[in-house]
C-alpha positions in Angstrom: 0.3 -0.3 0.1 1.7 3.4 -1.3 0.0 6.9 -0.7 1.3 10.2 -1.8 0.2 13.3 -0.1 0.3 16.7 -1.2 1.2 20.4 0.6 1.5 23.8 0.0 -1.7 24.8 -2.0 -3.5 28.3 -1.2 -4.5 31.4 -1.9 -2.4 33.7 -2.8 -2.2 37.2 -5.5 -2.0 37.0 -9.1 2.3 37.4 -9.0 3.0 35.8 -6.6 4.7 32.8 -5.8 4.0 28.8 -3.8 6.0 25.4 -3.6 3.4 22.1 -3.4 5.3 19.1 -2.3 4.0 15.4 -2.4 5.7 12.8 -0.5 5.4 9.2 -1.2 4.3 6.9 1.7 4.4 3.0 2.6 5.8 0.0 1.1 8.1 1.6 -1.7 10.2 -0.3 -4.4 11.0 2.4 -7.2 9.0 5.0 -8.0 9.8 6.1 -11.7 7.8 9.1 -13.6 6.5 11.0 -11.3 4.0 14.1 -12.4 1.7 17.1 -11.0 -2.0 17.6 -13.0 -4.2 20.1 -11.5 -8.8 20.4 -11.9 -10.1 23.5 -12.9 -14.0 24.0 -12.1 -15.4 22.7 -15.2 -12.4 20.9 -17.2 -10.4 18.6 -17.8 -7.5 17.7 -15.7 -4.1 18.8 -16.8 -0.5 17.9 -16.7 1.1 20.5 -14.7 5.1 19.1 -15.0 6.5 15.4 -15.3 10.0 14.1 -14.1 11.5 10.7 -14.4 13.6 9.0 -11.4 17.0 10.3 -13.8 15.8 14.7 -13.8 13.9 14.4 -17.0 11.4 17.0 -17.3 8.4 17.7 -19.2 6.0 20.8 -19.0 2.9 21.6 -20.4 3.5 24.5 -23.0 1.2 27.2 -21.3 3.2 27.0 -18.5 6.9 26.6 -19.5 9.1 30.0 -17.6 6.9 29.9 -14.3 6.6 26.2 -12.7 10.1 24.1 -12.1 9.4 20.6 -10.9 11.7 18.5 -8.9 12.2 15.6 -6.8 14.4 14.7 -4.1 14.8 10.5 -4.6 16.2 9.7 -1.1 12.7 10.9 0.3 11.0 9.9 -2.7 8.9 13.5 -3.0 8.0 15.9 -5.7 7.9 19.5 -5.6 6.3 21.8 -7.8 7.6 25.5 -7.6 5.0 28.0 -9.9 5.9 31.9 -10.2 3.7 34.7 -11.3 0.7 32.8 -10.6 -2.0 33.5 -13.0 -6.2 33.5 -11.5 -6.2 31.2 -14.8 -4.0 28.5 -12.6 -7.0 28.4 -9.5 -7.4 24.5 -9.7 -7.1 21.5 -7.2 -3.0 20.2 -8.2 -3.2 16.4 -7.9 0.3 14.3 -7.7 0.5 11.4 -9.5 3.1 9.0 -9.7 4.3 5.7 -11.4 5.4 2.7 -9.0 7.4 -0.4 -10.0 4.8 -3.2 -9.2 2.4 -0.4 -7.5 1.3 1.3 -10.8 -0.2 5.2 -11.3 -1.6 6.4 -7.8 -2.5 9.4 -7.5 -2.8 11.9 -4.2 -5.6 13.5 -2.8 -5.1 17.0 -4.7 -4.6 20.2 -2.4 -6.0 23.8 -3.8 -4.6 26.6 -5.0 -6.7 29.5 -5.8 -5.2 32.9 -6.9 -7.0 36.2 -6.8 -6.6 39.3 -8.8 
């Protein structure tokens, strides 16, 4: 049994920054790709960024230059640094991990609200 727990969401003014964290716990052999997704009200869940176990990253075009994904393999934790936030970034942000044997696991989500 593994789980992912996100933290770091909240209310922030436009132009501000937030750093999200997602920690994995349980019986973990290895985590391959870890990623952040987001889902705004009335919209489909979309990929924000992903990072492989070796550190290769991928970003949604709409967010490139404003977000940075990183991970600490020793802590089984992935981070998302978000800068220059806009009201349209308001969404629930979900962490996802591809665990060896277990498969893909989702976190419960953390709310990010950006006000102007």
